[in-house]
N, C-alpha and C positions, 0 to 999 in steps of 0.2 A: 277706800274699797276699789279693786281692780275690774275692769269691764271684761266679762267672761264671753269669749267668743264659741259659739257651738259649730263645728267645722266637719264638713264633709272630709273623707279621707283623699283627696286629691293629691298628687304628688306635690303640688305647690303648698298646699295647707298642711302636708306631712313636714315640708322643708322649715315652714314657719314655725310648727311646734318644735321640731328639732333645734332650732335655733332658741328658741326660748328655754329649751332645756339647758342647752350649753351656757345660757346667760344667766342661769341660776333662778328661773322662774319655773312656777308650777304649771303641769298639764296633766288633763285628764286622757287616759288612754284605754282602748277596748283589750282585753285579752280573752281568751276561751274560757276562761274560769268566771271572773268577774272584772269591772272597769278598776284601774289602778289609779292612782294619785301620785304621777312621777315627778322627780327631782332629780338633778346630777347627783349623785351617790358620794362623789368626791369634793362637793361643795357643802362643808358642814353648814353654814348660813341656810342653804337651799333646804337640806335635810330638816333642819329645826323649823323651816316655813311648813314642812309637811305635819310635824306635830301640832304646831299652832292652828293650821287651818282644819285640823281633825278634831281638836281637843284630846288628841292621843298621850297616854301616859308617856313619858320618855323612857321607862323600862320594859317597853312593850317593842323587841326589836323588828326592824325592816327585813323586807327581802328585796335583794339585788337583782335586776332584771339585764341580761346581756343576749346579744343576738347567736351566740354560738359558743360550744366550749373553749376555743381560741382566746375569746376575750374574756373569759372567766380566769383565765390561767393568772395574769396578773394581780387577781384579787383573793386567790384563795390556793391551797395547797390539793393538788389533785393527785391521788393515788391511783394504782392498777383497779382497786375495787370500784373506787368511785368513777372513773373513767367508764368503767363498764356498764354501770348503772345509767350514767348520763348518755352515753352513746346510744343505749337501748330506748331510754325513754324520752329524750330531749332531741326536739322540742316537745313540749307537751306539759299537762299541769301536774308537775313535780317538781319541789323545790328540795335541795340538797343543802344541808348542814356541812360545812367544812371548815378546817383551820384558816383561818383568816392572816392575810399579809397585812404588814405595816399601812400599805396604803388606804384600808379601808379605815374612815374616821369613827371613832369610839361611839358617837352619837347615833351612828347607823345601826350598831348591832348591839347597844344598850351594855357596852363594856365586856360582853361575853368574847371568849377567845375564837369564837367560831363565826362565821358568816353565813347569809341564808342565799343561796344561787339559783335563778331560775331561768330558763330559757323558754319563753311562751312560744305557743304554736301559732297563734293567730298572725294573719300575714299582716296585718296593719301595725301590729305591735312589732313585731320584727322589722319592718321596713324603718319605723320610725327609730328604733334603737340602731340600726344601721346607720341612717342619715344623721343621728345625735352623734354618734361618734363616743359617747359616755356612758358608763354603767348608770341605770337608773333605779334609785331605789323608789319603791312603788307599794305601800300598803293600799287596801281596797278604797275607793275614792269615796267615802261616805262620812258623816260624822262619826266619832268615835263611839261604838256601842249599837248604833244602829243597822237595820239588815243590810247586808252589802247590796251594791250596786250592780244591775245586770244589764240596764240601758243608758245612754246618754243622758236621759231626762233625768233619770235618778240622780245622776251625779251633779246636775244643773241644780235640782230641787234642794240639794244639802248644802253646796258648796260656792254656788254662784257669787260671784265677788272677792273670792279667794283664791282663785286661778285663773291663768291667762287664757287658756283655751281648752276645750274638750272635743277631741277626735271621736266622731259618732261611727262607730263599727258596727252598729246594729246590736241585735239581743246576743247576750253571751250564750256558747253553746252548752258548757258544763253548767254553769250558774253557781257551784259552789268553789270556794277557795283550792289551792294547788295541796296535794297531799306535802306534808314537811317530812323528809327523811333525815335523821341525824346520823351523819356517816362518820361523825368523830368518836363514836363508840365502837367497842369491838364487836358487838350485835347489831348490827343496822337497827334503828328504832325509829317507828313512827310516831312523831310527836302532834300533828294534825293530819286526820284521815283526809282523803279526797278522792278524786276520778282515778287515781292510780291504786289500786288497792293493795293490800297486804299481798295477797295471792298472786298477784301480778309481779309483785317485786321478786317473790321466790323464783321467777324464771331464771334470773340472773344473778340471785343472791342464795346462799346456803342456807340462810337463816334470817327472819325479819321478826322482831319484837314489837308490840305495841304499847305505848307507855300507858301506865294506868291512869294517868291524869285526862285521858282523850275524854273518859264519860263521867269525872268528878272534877269538882272545884280544886283549882290550886289551896294546897294548905298555908296558913300564916307563916311568911318568910320564905314560901318557896318562889322561886324565880322563875319567870317566864322564859322559856329555851327558846320559843317560837312564837309567832304571830298566832291570835286565835286561842289562846290559852286562859286568858282571863275569866272571872267568874260569871258575869253576865255581858254578852257579846251577841250581836246581831240582833237585838230585841225590839220588837214593836211596842207601840206606846201603851197598848191594851194590856192587860194582866193575861199572859198565857200560862196554861197549865197541861201537861200532858197526861193522859190516861191510858194506864196500860193493863194488860189483861185479854182475857178470851173475848172475840170479837163481840158475842151476844152480851158481856157483861161490860163491855167497855160502852156500847151504845145505849144500854139502860143507864148506866153512871152519867154518861153525857147529856143524855135528855134530862134527868134530874137536877143536873147543874145547870142546865142551860134554863130551866124553868124556873129554878130559885133566882139565878141573876136577873132574868127577866122581870119577875116579881118586883125586884127591887129597882125596875127602871134603868137597868145596864142594857147597853146593846151589846148583842153576843154572837159569836160566830163560831160554826163548828169545822175544823180542817179534819177532812175525811179522805180516804183513800178511794178511788173510783169503784172498787169491789162492794163497798159498805156505803154507797150514797143511799139507797132504799131504806136504811136504817133510820135516816135522818128527815125523813120526808115531814115537811111543814116547818122544818127549823131553818135559819140563814146558814146554808152552808158552802164552803167552797172545796170543791175537789183540789187535792195537792198532788195527784198523780196516780200510778197504779203500783198497788203492793207488790204485784209480780215484775214491776219494772221499777227497781228504786233510782235509776237514772232519771226517770221521768218526775220523781219529787225533787230531787237535788236539781233539777233545771228550773222547776217552777218555786220554789220555797221562799226565796228572798222576794222575788216579786209579788208572792202572795201575802206576805207580811208587810210589805209595803202599801200594798192595796188595802190592806184593814187598816191601816192607819190612815190612808186617804178616805176612807168610810168612816172613820171616827169609831171603831170597835172598842168597846171597853174592855171587854171579856172575850178570850179564845180559848178553845178546848180542842186539843188535837190528839189525834189516833198516833200510835208509833208502830215502828215496823222492827224486825230484827236486826241489831246491831251487827251487821256480817256484811262483807262486800263493801258496795257503794252505800248500802244502809248505814254502816258504822259512821260516815261521813256525815249523813243526814241527821243521825241521831246527836252525834256530838254537837251539829249546830243546831239542832231543837233542843237540846239539854239546856245549852247556854242562853239562849233566846229565852226559855221559861224561868232560867236562873235555878235551874234544876229542880223545879218544883214539879213532881210527879204524882200523880193519884191512882193508887193500886185497885183497881175496880173488882177484882176477883176475892178481896179481903172482907166484902161485905157478905 
């Protein structure tokens, strides 16, 4: 087992982490979305170590991080449309799927003809990538299936002993993984929603589609074209259920379900929006942000789910929000965290 160092982002420590990446070791790095578990994307053994450390299925492709568009050009085919998108949104919380070049090992992209490329906006991530001089494959730095890490301590709790060091860049700003946009299709298609919304993409594209798999599980035999498409992902240890419907019906249904679970001796928690907290007085309730500002829900969601694990919560009931704008990304993560278990409160 490796001793994992938790490092402040000094230039000296970043140079140490960059050398570790060049030498085939694993490094935890901050980005504006979530923390990543990085390895040299051109080193097959290092990439395989990512899958082993996370317990990640080998058919789940990885995202390759580079500091700028010029660094992406040896890895993928960038046409005029792709360059326009990347120039407008990168650096930022956007990953683009592009036709891969032979230099990308098959283990990185699960044998797909495309490769996922991202240019992070976080200054520490950018500096680490510059110093390393190699493209860095980096999925979220957590045990596969668990809520993604938004602090260095989350990474340490999950993966200590499995990576060389973690650069502590503070709390992640966005809190959800990047938008994944498939630019290998005639119509650019969002495979995983994130902070860059379809409406934002329409600023530079004539048309944008959203894959129907965003809010449903993959079908049997359907291949994951992007990270974050597995059936159950981002899940807390407790059983999470989503409750949808009118605010009054949802609150009534959750209060009843809460009481039933508590009578069975379960520890229960309600995940509610700031605007609805009064409806759950007397219950163990956690505010997950504002319904009017879904970016606040995105920012706090994974940390809230991890806190529920730390508190030993057995059962969680969560309110839902409209699947539009950033809300689409929140509902994508919540749906998978709940294994698509949704209760319709209005049906009673």
